[in-house]
N, C-alpha and C positions, 0 to 999 in steps of 0.2 A: 251265718247263724251258727251258734255254738251247740254242739251235740253231746258233749261230755265234759264234766267238771270233776277234777281230782282235788280232793280236799284233805290236807294234813289235819291231824287231830289236836294234839297238845299245843296250846298257844294259838290255835287257828279256829277250828270248829268248837272246841271245848273252852268254856270259861275257866278261870283259875281254880274254881272249886270242882272241876271235871264234869260239870253239867253242860247240857246243850240248851241254849235259850229257846224260848217259845218262838221268837222271831226267826231264828235260824231253822227251826223245825218247819214253820209255815212256808218259808221260802223254798226249802228243799222239797216239800210236798208239792208246791206249785210247779217247781221245775220238772219233777218226775211226771206230773200230769200233762206236761207239754212234751213228754217223751225225751227229755234230756236226761242222760245218765249221770247219776251222782255216785262217785267212787271214793270211798275212804282210802287214804293212802298213808300208811302208818308203819312205824317200826314194830308195833305189837303183832302178835300172832292173831289168827282169826278168832280163837277162843276169847281173846282179850277185848274184842270189839262186838261180840254177838249182842250184848245188851244195847249197845249204841245202834246197831243195825236194826234191831227190833224196834227201838224207840223211834227210828226214822222211817219205819215201814219199808225197809230195803231188803228184807229177806225174801228173795224170789230167785228162780232159775236164771232170769235174765238181768239180774243185778250182780255187780262184781266188786271185789275189794283187792287192793294191792297191800300186802302185809309183809312183815319181816323186812322192812326197808327195801322192798322191791324184789326180794328173793322168792316171793310166792305171789301168784296171781290166780284167783279162783272165783267161782260164782258163790253167791252168799248162802246157798243151800248146801254148799260144801260137797257137791257131787260131781263137780267138774274142775279139774286143774287145768289152767290155761298155760301156766309157765312156772317152773321152779329152777333154782340155781343152787344146788347143793354143793358141799365141799367134797373133794376127793380125799382118799385116805392119806396120800402123801402130804397134802396141806394140813390135815388134822395132826399128823405126826409132827410136822414142823411146829405148829402152835403148841402142842404138848411139850416138846423139848424146850422151846423158848420159855414157856411159863415155868417149867421146872428149874431151868437155869437161873431165872430172875426171881424165884420165889413168889410168883404171882398165881392167881387162881383162874380157872376157866369154867364157863357155864355154857352148855350146848343146848340149842333148841331144835327139836324134831318132833313132828307129828303129835302136837299137843302135850309135850313133856319137856320140862327143863331138867337136864341131866348134868350131874357133876361126878367126878371121881374122888373129890375131897369135899366134905360138907362145907358149904359157904352160905352166908346169910343172903347174899344177893340173889342166888338161884332160888332159894326158898321164898323170898319176898316177891320175886318176879312171878313165881308160880301162883302165889296168892292173888297178886294184882291182876293176873290175866286168866284166872280160873282154869289153870292147867295142872297137870301132875308134876310132882317133883320126885326125882329118884337119885340115889347114890349108887353108882355102879363102877366097875373097873373100866379103865380106859380101853383095854383090849376088846371089851364089849361095844363100846361106843364106836370104835374105828371100823367095826364090821358093818355099821349102818351106812346106807347110801342116801340118806335123806336128811342130813343135818344142814339146816338152812342158815343158821346164825350162831355165832360164837361170841361170847363176851369175855374179854381179857380184864381181869379184876384185880385191883390193888385194894383189897378189902380193909376197911377201917371204919371208924365210927361215923364217917360221913354217910355211909349207907343208911344208917338209922335216921339221920337228919333228913335225908332225901325222901324217904318213904313217909315220914311223919308230915313233911311239908307238902308233898305232891298227892298223897293218897289218904292222909288223915289216919294212918294206921295206928292201932293200939300196939305200942312196942313192948308192953310189959311181958308178953310171952317170950321175947327174945332178949330181955335185959341181961341175962347171964351168958350170952354168947361170947366166947373167948376169941378175940382177934389175935393175929400174930404179934408176938412180942418184938419181932424183927422188922416191923413195918418201916418202909422207906418212902416218905411222901413224894420223893422226886422220881419214882420209877415210871410214872406215866406222864412225865412232863418233857416238853421239847424233843430233843433227839436222843432220848435215853434208850429207845428200842432200836433194833437192827434195821438198817436200810432195806434189807430184803423183805422185812415185814411190810413196810409201806409200799414196796414195789410190786408185791405179789398178792396183795389182798386189797379189798375196799375197806378202808379204816375210817371210822367216825368217832370222834371224842364226844361222848354223850353227857358226861358229867365228870366230876373231879376224880372219881375212882375207877372209871371203866372206859374201855374202848369197845365199840361194837364192830365186829369183824364179819365181813361177807366175802364170798368168793370174788375173785378179781373181776372188775368191770361190772359189778352188780350194785345197783343203787335204786332209788325211787324212780329215776328217769328210765331205767331198764324196764321196770314194771309198767310205767306209763306207755312206753313204746310197744311192748308186747301186747297189752290189752287193746291198744288202738289198732294194731295190725290185725288182731283177731276179729275186731268189730268192723274193720275197714273204715276207720274214721281218720281223715287227714289231719295233719298238725294244725292247720289254720282253724279247725273247728274244736280245738281243745283249750280249756281253761284249767290252769293249775294255781292253787292258792296255798301259800305256806308262810312260815315265819322264821325258820332257823336254817343253819348251814346244811343240814341233811336234806333240805327241800330244794337246794340249788339245782341239782341235776334234773329234778322234776320240772322246775320252772323253765329250764332251758329247752324242754321238749314242747312247750305250749305255744299255741298261736297267741294266747293272751296270758302272760305270766303275771300273777298278782301277789303282792306282798301285803301282809297284815300291817296295821298301824303300829303294832308292837314288835315288828320284825327287826332282825339285825340289819345294820347298814348295808352289808353285802347283799342281802336279799332285796332290799329296797332298790339298790342300784341295778339289780338284774331285772326288776319288774317293769312292766309297762303301766301298771296302775297300782297305787297304794290305797288300800281300803281302810276302814276303821279298825280298831283293836278287837281282840277276842272278847273283851268285856263290853264292847259296843256293837255286837252283832255284825262284825265285819264280813262274814260269809253271806249273810242276808243282803247286805249292801251290794255285794258283787252280783249276786243272782238277780236282784231287782234291777240293777243297772244294765246288765249285759244279756240276761236270759229271759226274764219275764216281761 
């Protein structure tokens, strides 16, 4: 019997228009009524999924989320942190120096705030998309904080605008006069353009054409899954994980039943024991009905 289901959001639980289908809602409600825990497992911060948790009636002391791609695990009333994996000051200094050398931007996430030391559109739009604060501050202030959970390395260009229009339906007119760097090099985030030390000492995920998501070493969605299961004393064989993209791979490897969406990448499908329907066809509901209900 499966006791806990970890569900990715974009491309998995969410339809392409970012809504949750009524079929998925009904299946999740039925699963929770059978005392099966439903855990959203996402790269977003907790503020960015509060409306989804509310929509699914998952805001309770004994309901949990894995956020910031595994760097944060907490209950959904936000009064108990189960696990966090923040950066240390040495690693932050390394990222700062590397970004300055390569003329790249950085955006830091900590405690409900996206922070930058140079204004960038990515940080601003992430804060809007995730209902968080946005601040511009000096790097010397950032490095004093011991709770930075996620850093984005950004090669900012007009693709940022296209991404947010496509994925969030944003009205971009307020940002139409944003000045991108005139020295933009489209190859900076391709292939082996970054130092090997960067890849060896951090968890690095390419999330789109213009940004890497950077986490502290050995931190990923799988880390979050393991920490929560240890806390709840749930063995691996009783775990289902559902995902669609490369950043879900570590999560699926932790599951007794790893599930790939029908729209998943080939790598994810090859890792999975079961391939469900697509995110447009209520693939999550299909999994719950088949293995839980």
